[in-house]
N, C-alpha and C positions, 0 to 999 in steps of 0.2 A: 398345413398349418406350418407357421415359419418359427423362428427359435423361441420368441415369445408368447406361443401359443394362439396367435392371432391367425385368421384364415388369410391365404394368401392371394384372396381375390379381393382383399380390402385397399390393396395398393391403388394410391389416387391415380397413377398413370393409366392403370389397366382398367379400372372404373370409367376413366374419361374414355379409354379406347371403347370399352363395351357400349357406353353411352352414343358415342359417334357412331359406331357400326348401327347400332338401332336406329338412330336418326335417320342413317342413309338407306337402310331398308325400308321404313316408313315413307320417306321422301321418293323413292322408287315404286312404291305400292301404290301411293297418291299420283304420281306422274303416270302409272298403268291405267288407273282407274279413269283419270282425265282424259288419257288417249281413246280409250273404249267410250267413253261418254261422248267425246267428240265425232269418233267414227259411228256411233249410233244416230248422232244428229245429222250428220252429212248424209247417211242413209235415208233418213227420213227426208230430209232436203231434197233428195234425187227423186224420192217416190213421189213427194209433192209435187215437184216440177213437172214429171210425166204425167200426175192425175189432172194438173190444170192445163198441159199439153192436150190431153185427151179431150179435156172439157171444151177447151176453144176449138179444136178440131169438129167437135160434134155441134157446137153453136154455129160454125160456118156452114156445116152441111146441111143443118135444119133451117138455117136463116135464108138460104136460097130456096127453099117451098114456101115462105112466106109471102104475103104482101110486101112491096117495097118499103113501107114505114117500118113494120115489124123486122123485115130481113135487115135493114139497116141498122136497128138497134141491137140485134142478134149479133151481125158482124164486127159492130164497135165494142161490144161487150167480150167478144171472142179474141178481138185483138188486144184488149187491155189483160186479159187471162193469160194470153200468149206471151205477152210483155212480163207479166208475174212469174211464169213459168221459167223465161229465158234468165231473168234476174235469180232466182232462185239455183238454176243451173250453173250460171257464171259465177257465183259470190259464194265464198265459205262462211262460216259461221261467224267468224272474228270481222269479216269484212261487213256481213248484215248488222252485227250489232255496233260497228262504228258507224254504218249511216242511220240507224236507229236513233242513236245518241245524239246525231247530227239534227235529224228531226226533232227531237225533244228539243234540243237546245234552240232550234228555230222557231218551234211553235209550243212554247211550254204551256200555255193556256188549253190548248186541245188536246195536248198529251195529259195533262191533268184530267180532263173532262173524259178523256177516252179510259184512262184508269179508273176513275170512279165506276163508268158504266161496265168494264169488265168486272170490277170488285162488286158491284150489286148483282151481277148475274151469277157471277162464282158464288156469292153468299146465299143466292137463292137456291142455286142446284145443290149446294151443300145440305143446305135446310130442308130441300125438299126428298133429298136421298137419305135421309135419317127416319 
């Protein structure tokens, strides 16, 4: 307490300093959470790329055993899956979001239709889960 009987922590400068310190702690915590989330997304991205690459390889191998028309379809599909795996491996989350935004801007109608379809299936999945 000071000479006038007030708590010494009521000093505006000290309160401002405490607020600034707490804000700094919150920013650091949010930044850490963001980094951890980004790391988890990147781990998933790399795992997904590996899975896609494995699927492409399996399709190439099995495509060799089919008749030529089915074999061509299997190889074409495997090539497209391999391209997706390479894309996931070579682009980080930020680059993928930038590419996604570009697609939405370029094809707004298709993006809206895709969002409606995804929303429909998500709604059905949630309703069936109840």
